C-alpha positions as CSV (number, residue, x, y, z in Angstrom):
1,X,-55.9,137.7,86.9
2,X,-57.1,134.8,89.0
3,X,-55.1,131.6,89.0
4,X,-56.9,129.6,86.9
5,X,-60.0,122.7,82.5
6,X,-60.3,119.7,81.9
7,X,-60.7,116.8,84.4
8,X,-57.0,116.0,84.1
9,X,-55.2,117.2,87.2
10,X,-51.8,117.6,85.4
11,X,-53.3,120.0,82.9
12,X,-54.9,122.0,85.7
13,X,-51.6,122.2,87.5
14,X,-49.9,123.6,84.3
15,X,-52.6,126.2,84.0
16,X,-51.9,127.4,87.6
17,X,-48.2,127.5,86.8
18,X,-48.8,129.6,83.7
19,X,-50.4,132.4,85.7
20,X,-48.5,132.1,89.0
21,X,-46.1,134.9,88.3
22,X,-48.7,137.5,87.6
23,X,-51.0,136.2,90.3
24,X,-48.3,136.7,93.0
25,X,-46.3,139.6,91.8
26,X,-48.8,141.9,90.1
27,X,-51.8,141.4,92.4
28,X,-51.0,139.5,95.5
29,X,-50.9,142.6,97.6
30,X,-54.3,143.7,96.4
31,X,-56.1,140.4,97.0
32,X,-55.9,139.2,93.4
33,X,-53.6,136.3,94.2
34,X,-56.2,133.8,93.2
35,X,-55.4,131.6,96.2
36,X,-58.0,130.7,98.7
37,X,-57.7,129.2,102.2
38,X,-61.1,128.3,103.7
39,X,-61.7,129.5,107.2
40,X,-59.0,132.2,107.2
41,X,-59.8,134.5,110.2
42,X,-59.3,138.2,110.3
43,X,-57.3,139.2,113.4
44,X,-59.2,141.6,115.7
45,X,-57.3,142.0,119.0
46,X,-54.0,143.2,117.6
47,X,-52.8,146.9,117.8
48,X,-53.6,149.0,114.7
49,X,-50.6,150.7,113.2
50,X,-51.3,153.0,110.3
51,X,-49.2,152.9,107.1
52,X,-46.6,155.7,106.6
53,X,-48.0,158.5,104.4
54,X,-45.4,158.3,101.7
55,X,-44.2,155.3,99.6
56,X,-40.9,153.5,100.1
57,X,-38.9,153.4,96.9
58,X,-35.4,154.1,95.5
59,X,-35.5,155.9,92.1
60,X,-34.1,153.6,89.4
61,X,-34.3,150.4,91.4
62,X,-35.1,147.1,89.7
63,X,-36.1,143.7,91.1
64,X,-36.8,140.2,89.6
65,X,-38.4,137.1,90.9
66,X,-38.7,133.4,89.9
67,X,-42.1,131.8,90.6
68,X,-42.6,128.1,91.4
69,X,-45.7,126.0,92.0
70,X,-45.1,122.9,94.1
71,X,-41.3,123.4,93.4
72,X,-41.8,123.5,89.6
73,X,-40.8,126.6,87.6
74,X,-43.9,128.5,86.6
75,X,-43.0,132.1,85.8
76,X,-40.8,135.2,86.1
77,X,-41.6,138.6,87.3
78,X,-39.8,142.0,87.4
79,X,-40.4,145.5,88.8
80,X,-38.8,148.8,87.7
81,X,-39.1,152.1,89.6
82,X,-38.7,155.3,87.7
83,X,-37.4,158.7,88.7
84,X,-39.6,161.2,90.4
85,X,-41.4,163.5,87.9
86,X,-44.1,166.1,87.9
87,X,-47.6,166.1,86.5
88,X,-50.3,168.7,87.1
89,X,-48.3,170.1,90.0
90,X,-47.9,166.7,91.7
91,X,-44.7,164.8,92.3
92,X,-45.1,161.3,90.9
93,X,-43.1,158.1,90.6
94,X,-44.0,155.6,88.0
95,X,-43.7,151.8,88.7
96,X,-43.9,149.2,86.0
97,X,-44.2,145.4,86.8
98,X,-44.3,142.5,84.3
99,X,-44.8,138.8,84.7
100,X,-44.7,135.9,82.2
101,X,-45.0,132.1,82.3
102,X,-41.7,130.2,82.0
103,X,-40.4,126.6,82.1
104,X,-42.9,123.8,81.8
105,X,-45.8,126.3,82.1
106,X,-44.8,128.2,79.0
107,X,-45.0,125.0,77.0
108,X,-48.7,124.8,77.8
109,X,-49.6,128.5,77.5
110,X,-47.9,131.8,77.2
111,X,-49.2,134.2,79.9
112,X,-48.0,137.8,80.1
113,X,-49.3,140.4,82.4
114,X,-48.2,144.0,83.2
115,X,-49.2,146.7,85.6
116,X,-48.0,150.4,85.5
117,X,-48.8,152.7,88.4
118,X,-48.4,156.5,88.8
119,X,-48.0,157.1,92.5
120,X,-48.1,160.4,94.4
121,X,-44.8,160.8,96.3
122,X,-46.4,162.7,99.1
123,X,-49.4,160.6,99.8
124,X,-48.2,157.2,98.5
125,X,-51.5,156.8,96.6
126,X,-52.0,156.1,92.9
127,X,-53.3,158.7,90.5
128,X,-53.8,156.2,87.7
129,X,-53.2,152.5,87.0
130,X,-52.9,150.6,83.7
131,X,-52.9,146.8,83.5
132,X,-53.0,144.3,80.7
133,X,-53.3,140.5,80.6
134,X,-52.6,138.3,77.6
135,X,-52.7,134.5,77.5
136,X,-55.7,133.2,79.3
137,X,-59.2,134.2,78.3
138,X,-59.6,137.4,76.3
139,X,-56.6,139.7,76.2
140,X,-57.7,142.8,78.1
141,X,-56.5,146.2,79.2
142,X,-57.8,148.0,82.2
143,X,-57.2,151.7,82.8
144,X,-58.1,153.3,86.1
145,X,-58.0,157.0,86.6
146,X,-58.6,158.3,90.2
147,X,-61.0,161.3,90.6
148,X,-59.0,163.9,92.5
149,X,-60.3,164.6,96.0
150,X,-63.1,162.1,95.7
151,X,-63.5,158.4,96.6
152,X,-64.2,157.4,93.0
153,X,-62.2,156.0,90.1
154,X,-63.0,156.0,86.3
155,X,-62.4,152.5,85.0
156,X,-62.2,151.6,81.3
157,X,-61.8,148.0,80.0
158,X,-61.0,147.3,76.3
159,X,-59.5,144.6,74.1
160,X,-55.8,144.3,74.0
161,X,-56.1,142.7,70.6
162,X,-58.4,145.1,68.8
163,X,-58.5,148.2,71.1
164,X,-62.3,148.1,71.1
165,X,-63.8,149.5,74.2
166,X,-65.7,147.1,76.4
167,X,-67.0,148.8,79.5
168,X,-66.6,152.2,81.2
169,X,-67.8,153.0,84.6
170,X,-67.2,155.1,87.7
171,X,-66.4,152.9,90.6
172,X,-67.0,154.0,94.2
173,X,-64.1,153.4,96.5
174,X,-64.2,152.7,100.3
175,X,-62.2,155.8,101.1
176,X,-59.7,158.3,99.7
177,X,-56.8,156.2,100.7
178,X,-57.7,153.2,98.5
179,X,-54.5,151.8,96.9
180,X,-53.7,149.7,93.9
181,X,-51.4,146.5,93.8
182,X,-48.1,148.4,93.3
183,X,-48.8,151.3,95.7
184,X,-49.7,148.7,98.4
185,X,-46.3,147.1,97.9
186,X,-44.5,150.4,98.4
187,X,-46.6,151.2,101.4
188,X,-45.8,147.9,103.1
189,X,-42.1,148.3,102.4
190,X,-42.1,151.4,104.5
191,X,-44.5,150.2,107.2
192,X,-43.0,150.8,110.6
193,X,-44.9,148.4,112.9
194,X,-43.9,146.1,115.7
195,X,-44.6,142.4,115.8
196,X,-48.3,141.9,116.0
197,X,-49.1,145.3,114.5
198,X,-51.9,145.3,112.0
199,X,-53.5,147.6,109.4
200,X,-56.5,147.5,107.2
201,X,-55.9,148.7,103.6
202,X,-58.4,148.9,100.8
203,X,-57.2,148.4,97.2
204,X,-58.6,148.4,93.7
205,X,-57.2,145.6,91.5
206,X,-58.6,145.8,88.0
207,X,-62.4,146.0,88.5
208,X,-62.5,144.6,92.0
209,X,-62.2,146.3,95.4
210,X,-60.5,144.3,98.2
211,X,-60.2,144.8,102.0
212,X,-56.7,143.7,103.1
213,X,-55.7,143.0,106.7
214,X,-51.9,143.0,107.1
215,X,-50.2,141.7,110.2
216,X,-46.5,141.8,111.2
217,X,-46.1,138.1,111.8
218,X,-42.5,138.0,113.0
219,X,-38.9,138.2,112.0
220,X,-36.6,135.4,110.7
221,X,-33.7,134.7,108.4
222,X,-34.7,133.7,104.8
223,X,-32.4,131.7,102.5
224,X,-32.8,132.4,98.8
225,X,-31.1,133.4,95.5
226,X,-30.0,136.7,97.2
227,X,-28.3,134.8,100.0
228,X,-29.3,134.6,103.6
229,X,-31.2,137.7,104.7
230,X,-32.8,138.8,107.9
231,X,-36.5,139.4,107.0
232,X,-39.8,140.9,108.3
233,X,-42.7,138.5,107.7
234,X,-46.1,140.1,107.0
235,X,-49.2,138.0,106.7
236,X,-52.1,139.2,104.5
237,X,-55.8,138.3,104.4
238,X,-57.9,139.7,101.6
239,X,-61.7,139.8,101.4
240,X,-63.7,140.8,98.3
241,X,-65.8,144.0,98.7
242,X,-69.3,144.2,97.2
243,X,-70.4,147.2,95.0
244,X,-72.1,148.5,98.2
245,X,-68.7,148.4,99.9
246,X,-69.6,145.6,102.3
247,X,-67.5,142.4,102.9
248,X,-68.5,139.7,100.3
249,X,-69.0,136.7,102.5
250,X,-70.1,134.5,99.6
251,X,-66.5,133.4,99.0
252,X,-63.7,132.7,101.5
253,X,-60.9,135.2,101.9
254,X,-57.5,134.9,100.3
255,X,-54.2,134.7,102.2
256,X,-50.6,135.1,101.5
257,X,-47.3,136.1,103.2
258,X,-44.6,138.5,102.2
259,X,-41.0,138.6,103.5
260,X,-39.2,142.0,103.3
261,X,-35.5,142.2,103.9
262,X,-34.9,143.8,107.3
263,X,-32.4,146.4,106.0
264,X,-32.5,149.8,104.4
265,X,-33.6,148.3,101.0
266,X,-36.7,146.5,102.3
267,X,-36.6,144.1,99.3
268,X,-39.7,141.8,99.0
269,X,-37.5,138.8,98.9
270,X,-40.3,136.2,99.0
271,X,-44.0,136.0,98.5
272,X,-45.9,132.8,99.3
273,X,-49.5,131.6,99.0
274,X,-51.1,128.3,99.7
275,X,-53.5,126.8,97.2
276,X,-55.5,123.6,97.1
277,X,-53.0,122.2,94.7
278,X,-49.8,123.3,96.5
279,X,-47.7,126.3,97.4
280,X,-47.0,129.1,95.0
281,X,-43.8,130.9,95.9
282,X,-42.0,133.9,94.3
283,X,-38.3,134.3,95.3
284,X,-36.3,137.4,94.5
285,X,-33.5,136.6,92.1
286,X,-31.9,140.0,91.6
287,X,-32.0,143.5,93.1
288,X,-30.4,146.6,91.7
289,X,-30.7,149.8,93.8
290,X,-30.4,152.1,90.8
291,X,-28.7,152.5,87.4
């Protein structure tokens, strides 16, 4: 789900708008934001603060965001959190996120993406992830099933249009605590770290493994559709990981910033990334703690 031509700059910009919502909300926290900043450096002298073991969520909560590119409406995104259930003796919570193009971008192309994640309540890690993308390129579905107790995941890719299987493989993960895009979001919501604290988190987004370095960048008030909120600002740097689990230095890392409300809800009220064509920003437009 990279942000994705003709030689016409305006058309290129519309294509970016059309995928901005999914790029930011469904995969920004796993490095799939599709935004690149050359020369981004990984901090190395800051204190390491591990993530909390369990995810931060409120059963039944719902959130929505509007996504803009260079100040122009590009998409909408939403996230719903289910109640805690049980499967194979494990307590799980199911998250479902969707994003679609809107405004001027939707005139050019209709982009729809979704991600569902089954997350273990005790560990905060996903047991399986299902994602689909329709609108740019071939409509695809990617299903990922984690291998219990082992650093592997079974990945299946097939056509969203015909259901025909494309590829199936067992992917090796960097460690047992490898996240997915939605479990990373819940882990960061509950991360208790002081300013300057940092953590390295690996994640599997679709078919690709990423190394993410998150740093608590500061605290500030943020004005948006939900009003003026005190917020914790977390900066992220994501680097591709090769099949051999080494950093892929052939391409520059990707960077983004997430603002979480500094209160008991820890709402991701803003997500921002800088691209060569301008800033992509997702602002929270609604938040419902539960039904």
